C-alpha positions as CSV (number, residue, x, y, z in Angstrom):
1,X,79.1,99.2,82.1
2,X,78.5,96.3,84.4
3,X,75.6,95.6,86.7
4,X,77.2,94.9,90.1
5,X,76.3,94.9,93.8
6,X,79.3,96.5,95.5
7,X,78.9,95.5,99.1
8,X,75.1,96.0,99.3
9,X,74.8,98.9,96.8
10,X,72.9,97.5,93.8
11,X,73.6,99.4,90.6
12,X,75.3,99.8,87.3
13,X,79.0,100.8,87.7
14,X,79.9,103.7,85.5
15,X,83.6,103.6,86.4
16,X,86.2,103.1,89.1
17,X,88.4,106.0,90.3
18,X,91.1,106.9,92.8
19,X,93.6,109.6,93.9
20,X,96.4,110.2,96.3
21,X,96.6,113.8,97.5
22,X,99.1,115.6,99.7
23,X,98.8,119.1,101.3
24,X,101.5,121.7,101.4
25,X,103.4,122.3,104.6
26,X,100.5,123.5,106.7
27,X,101.4,125.9,109.5
28,X,99.4,127.9,112.1
29,X,96.2,126.0,111.6
30,X,93.4,126.6,114.0
31,X,90.8,124.3,115.5
32,X,88.2,123.4,112.9
33,X,90.2,124.6,109.9
34,X,89.5,122.6,106.7
35,X,92.2,120.4,105.4
36,X,90.5,118.7,102.5
37,X,87.1,118.6,100.8
38,X,85.2,116.5,98.2
39,X,81.9,117.6,96.8
40,X,79.6,115.1,95.1
41,X,77.0,117.1,93.2
42,X,76.0,115.7,89.8
43,X,73.1,118.1,89.8
44,X,72.6,118.0,86.0
45,X,72.4,114.2,85.9
46,X,68.8,113.0,86.3
47,X,69.9,109.4,86.8
48,X,70.9,110.4,90.4
49,X,74.3,108.5,90.4
50,X,75.9,107.6,93.7
51,X,79.6,107.8,94.8
52,X,80.5,104.6,96.5
53,X,83.7,105.1,98.5
54,X,85.6,101.9,99.1
55,X,88.8,103.3,100.6
56,X,89.6,106.5,102.5
57,X,92.9,107.1,104.2
58,X,94.1,110.1,106.2
59,X,97.6,110.7,107.4
60,X,99.7,113.5,108.9
61,X,103.5,113.9,109.2
62,X,105.1,116.6,111.3
63,X,107.9,117.9,109.1
64,X,109.2,120.9,111.1
65,X,109.0,120.2,114.8
66,X,106.9,122.5,117.0
67,X,108.6,124.6,119.7
68,X,106.9,122.5,122.4
69,X,105.2,119.1,122.5
70,X,102.2,119.1,120.2
71,X,99.2,116.8,119.8
72,X,97.9,116.3,116.3
73,X,94.2,115.4,115.8
74,X,92.3,115.5,112.5
75,X,89.0,113.9,111.4
76,X,87.0,113.1,108.3
77,X,83.3,113.9,108.3
78,X,80.5,113.3,105.8
79,X,78.9,116.6,104.7
80,X,75.2,117.1,103.7
81,X,73.4,119.8,101.9
82,X,76.6,120.5,100.1
83,X,75.4,123.2,97.6
84,X,78.5,125.3,97.1
85,X,82.1,124.0,97.0
86,X,84.9,125.0,99.3
87,X,87.5,127.4,98.0
88,X,91.3,127.9,98.3
89,X,93.9,125.3,98.5
90,X,94.9,123.2,95.5
91,X,92.0,122.1,93.3
92,X,92.3,118.7,91.5
93,X,91.8,118.6,87.8
94,X,88.7,116.4,87.2
95,X,88.5,116.4,83.4
96,X,89.9,113.9,80.8
97,X,91.4,110.7,82.1
98,X,92.3,112.1,85.5
99,X,91.3,109.8,88.5
100,X,90.1,107.0,86.2
101,X,91.2,103.4,86.9
102,X,90.3,102.6,83.3
103,X,90.4,105.0,80.3
104,X,87.1,103.8,78.9
105,X,85.2,105.0,82.0
106,X,83.4,108.2,81.8
107,X,84.9,111.4,83.2
108,X,84.3,111.5,87.0
109,X,81.1,113.2,88.2
110,X,82.9,114.6,91.3
111,X,82.0,118.3,91.4
112,X,85.0,119.6,93.4
113,X,88.0,118.1,95.1
114,X,90.8,120.1,96.8
115,X,93.4,120.0,99.6
116,X,95.1,122.7,101.7
117,X,98.3,124.3,100.7
118,X,100.1,126.0,103.6
119,X,96.9,127.4,105.0
120,X,93.4,126.0,105.4
121,X,90.7,125.9,102.8
122,X,87.6,128.1,103.1
123,X,84.3,126.2,103.7
124,X,81.6,126.4,101.1
125,X,77.9,125.8,101.8
126,X,77.6,122.5,103.7
127,X,76.6,120.9,106.9
128,X,79.0,118.3,108.4
129,X,77.7,115.4,110.5
130,X,78.2,115.7,114.2
131,X,80.6,112.8,114.4
132,X,83.5,111.8,112.1
133,X,83.7,108.4,110.4
134,X,87.6,108.5,110.7
135,X,89.9,110.2,113.2
136,X,93.7,110.2,113.5
137,X,95.5,111.0,116.7
138,X,99.2,111.4,117.4
139,X,101.8,113.7,118.9
140,X,105.2,115.3,119.0
141,X,106.0,114.5,122.6
142,X,109.2,116.5,123.1
143,X,110.4,120.0,122.5
144,X,111.8,120.8,119.0
145,X,115.4,120.2,119.8
146,X,114.9,116.5,120.4
147,X,111.6,115.9,118.8
148,X,110.8,112.6,117.0
149,X,107.4,112.6,115.1
150,X,106.1,109.3,113.7
151,X,103.7,109.2,110.8
152,X,100.1,109.4,112.1
153,X,97.5,107.6,109.9
154,X,94.1,106.0,109.8
155,X,92.1,104.2,107.1
156,X,88.6,103.1,106.2
157,X,88.6,100.3,103.6
158,X,86.0,97.8,102.2
159,X,87.8,94.5,102.4
160,X,84.9,92.0,102.5
161,X,81.2,91.8,101.8
162,X,80.4,92.6,105.5
163,X,81.9,96.0,105.3
164,X,79.5,98.6,104.0
165,X,81.0,101.4,101.9
166,X,80.5,105.1,102.3
167,X,77.7,106.0,99.9
168,X,77.3,109.7,98.8
169,X,74.1,111.0,97.2
170,X,73.7,114.2,95.3
171,X,75.1,117.3,97.2
172,X,76.9,115.2,99.8
173,X,80.7,115.0,100.3
174,X,83.7,114.4,102.6
175,X,85.5,117.0,104.6
176,X,88.8,116.8,106.5
177,X,89.0,119.0,109.6
178,X,92.0,119.9,111.9
179,X,90.8,119.5,115.5
180,X,93.6,121.0,117.6
181,X,95.3,124.4,117.0
182,X,98.9,124.2,116.0
183,X,101.6,125.6,118.3
184,X,104.5,127.7,117.3
185,X,106.9,127.1,114.4
186,X,105.8,123.6,113.4
187,X,104.6,122.4,109.9
188,X,102.6,119.4,109.1
189,X,101.9,117.7,105.7
190,X,98.6,115.8,105.4
191,X,97.9,113.0,102.9
192,X,94.5,111.7,101.7
193,X,93.9,108.6,99.6
194,X,90.5,107.8,98.1
195,X,89.1,105.0,96.0
196,X,85.5,104.9,94.7
197,X,83.0,103.6,92.3
198,X,80.4,105.8,90.5
199,X,77.2,103.9,90.3
200,X,73.7,104.2,88.9
201,X,71.4,102.8,91.5
202,X,68.9,100.1,90.6
203,X,65.3,100.1,91.8
204,X,65.0,98.3,95.2
């Protein structure tokens, strides 16, 4: 373990972790459907470790064109009071060396991590912030017969000491939300990339 100060968060770094996720071909999603969720809840660890997120990227690609022009809008929110995980979708295996940047690091303390398959996930017990920290916007601007749909993406990344990371305390998390109902026939694949440090905070 090393004592570091990752962009203003003083603490002992337990390990570095990362993952790249992709959904199934989602279809028929409604406004406010859940695309992705991460629950940080090391409830049995009295040291109160923090999750320090240094990169979060969200992207969407229309794979099967919609019958008519279609706007795509999705956002990532921080969730608080996250006491029960979401369900459904594809759950990530968190044990062993999964997610580690270095094998000698401890097993991640992430409690739950999952992404949608063809349908949305079911929310657990959580309260999302009123405003997102990241939003992606894009559109299929023509009917299906002649549609061209570029990749839609957005990213938060800590690149210098002036950029403060996203810091999650016990029973907080990140949730991805679809914000516009899908039209007929189309399918969209979503991708999520996350990099983070797990840190024991030092006294101020």
